[in-house]
N, C-alpha and C positions, 0 to 999 in steps of 0.2 A: 340249657338245652332247648330244643325247638322241635315242633312237629316237622315231619319230613317234607311236606309240600305246602308251606304257607301260601304259595302262589295260587293254589287251588281255590283259596278264599279271596283272591284278588281279581277284580274285574276291570279290564281295560275298556274305557269308553272313548268317544271322540275327543273329549276335553281333559280327562284326568283318569287316574287309577283309583278305584274304589276298594277300600279294605274292609271286607266283610259285608254282610247284608244290612239293609237299612229298613227299620220298621215303617218308614214313610212310604215304602213300596206297597203297603197294604191298601186296599180299595177304600175303606170307610174311615171316617175320622176317629171312631171308637177304636178300630184296630190300630190305627197309627199312633194313638196315644198310649195304648197298652200292649203293643205288639213286640216289645223287646224280648220277652221270654220265648214265644214261638219262633221268632227270628233266630235267636241263639240256638234253639233246638234244631232248626232247619240247617244251620251251619254245620253242626255236628253230624247230622244224618247225611247231608249231601257230600260232605267230605268222606265219610266212611263208605258211602254208596259208590263214589268214584274209585276209591281204593279197592273195593271188593267186586269190581266189574259189574256194578249197577244192578243189584237185585231189586232195588226200589225203582219205581217208574219216574224218577226225578232226573232232571238235567241241571247242570251248574255252569253252563258255558256263557250265558248272557242273562241280563236282568229280566227279560221277558219270561224265560224258562224258570228262573228262580222265583219270580213272583207267583207262578202257578204252584210251585212247591210250597211256598209260604202259605198260600190259601189252604192247601190240603193239610199241612201240619197244624194250622190253626184249629181245625176240626177236632184234634186230639189234645193238643197242648193249648187249652183255651183259658185265657185270663178271666177273672171274675169282674163284675161290674164295679165293685168298690175298691178292692185291693190289688187287682191285676193278678199276676202269677207270682205269689209271694213266698213260695217254699220249694226246696229241692225235692221234697216228697211228691208234690203235685206235678212237678216237671217230669220226674221219672215215671210216675203213673201214666202220664200222657204218652211219653215216648214208648213205654213198654206196650201200651194198648195199641198204638199205631203199628209197631213192629210185629207183635204176636197175632193180634186179631185180624189184621189185614193181609199180612204177608208171611206169617208163620216163621218169622226169623227169631232165633233165640239170642239175639244180641243183648248184652247185659249192661244195665245202667248202674253206675257207681256214684254215690253221693257222700259228701262230707258237709254237714251243717255247722254253722258258726252261731252259737247261742247268743241270746241277748246278754245273759249274765257271764262276765268274764271267767268266773270260777268254773263254769261248765264248758268253756271253749277248749278245743284242742290247742296244743302248743304250736309255735311257729314251725318247729321241726316236723311235727305231724302234718301240718298243712303243706309244707314243702314236699314231704314224702308223697302225699296224695297227688299233688300236682305233677311231680316227677313221674309217678306211676302212669298217670294219664298221658303225659307227653311221650313217655317211653313206649306206650302202646300205640302211638301214632294216632291219637285222637285229640282234637282241640278240647278245651275244658270250658264249659259254660260257668260263668261267675255271676252269682246273685249278690248284689251289693245293696242292702237295705238302707245303709247309712254310710257315707263316705268318710266320716271321722275327720281327721286332719289332712287327708290325702286330697289335694286340690285338683288332681288330674281326673278324679272320678265324679260321677253323677249319682246321687242317692236314689234308692228305689228303682234299680235298673239292672238288667241283665246285659252282660257283654261276653266276649269269647276270648279266652286266653290261648295264645299260640306259642309263647316262649317264656322261659324263666331262667334268669341268670343271677349269679352271685357277684356282687360288686365288692371285692375284697378291700378296696381303698376306703370304703365307707361302712363296711361290715353290714351289708343289707342285701336282701333279695329283690330284684327288679323284675316285674312281670310285664310282658308286652301283650296287649289286647287289641282286638278290632272292635270299634264302637261306632256304629252308624256310618260306616264308610271311611273312617280314619283310624290310624294306629295311635295308641296311647301307651305310655309306660308309667307304672306306679310302684311305690314302695310297699311291698306285701306286708312286711312287719309293722309298718306305721299304720296301715289300714286295720290289721288284726288287733292292734293295741288300742286304737282310738275310736273304732266304729261303735256307736251306741246301740245299734239294732242288729248287727251281725249280718248273716246271709248264708252263703254256702257255695259249693262247687260240685259240678257234675261232669262225668265223662262216660263214654259208652265203649264197650269192648265187643269184639267179635270172637266168640269161642272157636278154638281150633277143633279139628276132628278128634284129637286125643282127649279133649275136655268133654 
């Protein structure tokens, strides 16, 4: 399954197509080295903003407009000096502060943390269910990968954004497609969950209906 409009997170430039936002678009070197978390948050928020007829003052049609949104999001989802943005809890606190304090929006942040100790981790089926719920709600899913384990496609201590999840029956595995710094990547979700030594987590945001 896949979010309905992955193309909303793809930007056409004169030379190539960019998949997702790039932390290198931040102004300072400090932001560029630690900006993957706020960049991932901006991808979720700008996607939902476009879907919900733009209640937020953000535009997502070109890199210049996105860069302005990245700077604003940084003020709420702010990485620390030493460890960056290293938890789903901090991610959600920043997202909710931005939405509620500034714009009075009751959008809800959902998170699933993957513990360091394997015994405390959710099962693969539980992780898959969480991701499917996020995609079914038509929201990209922010993925915090503190350690890539044996999954060579990933980068440790890094946030990226998941846009699709598919089951490969021929190899009995779940493959996740993510946008990472302007490029699409695919990785084995089960392999990461089994072999990561530091864990991480996943986050998506929903927009409550009037009935809720």
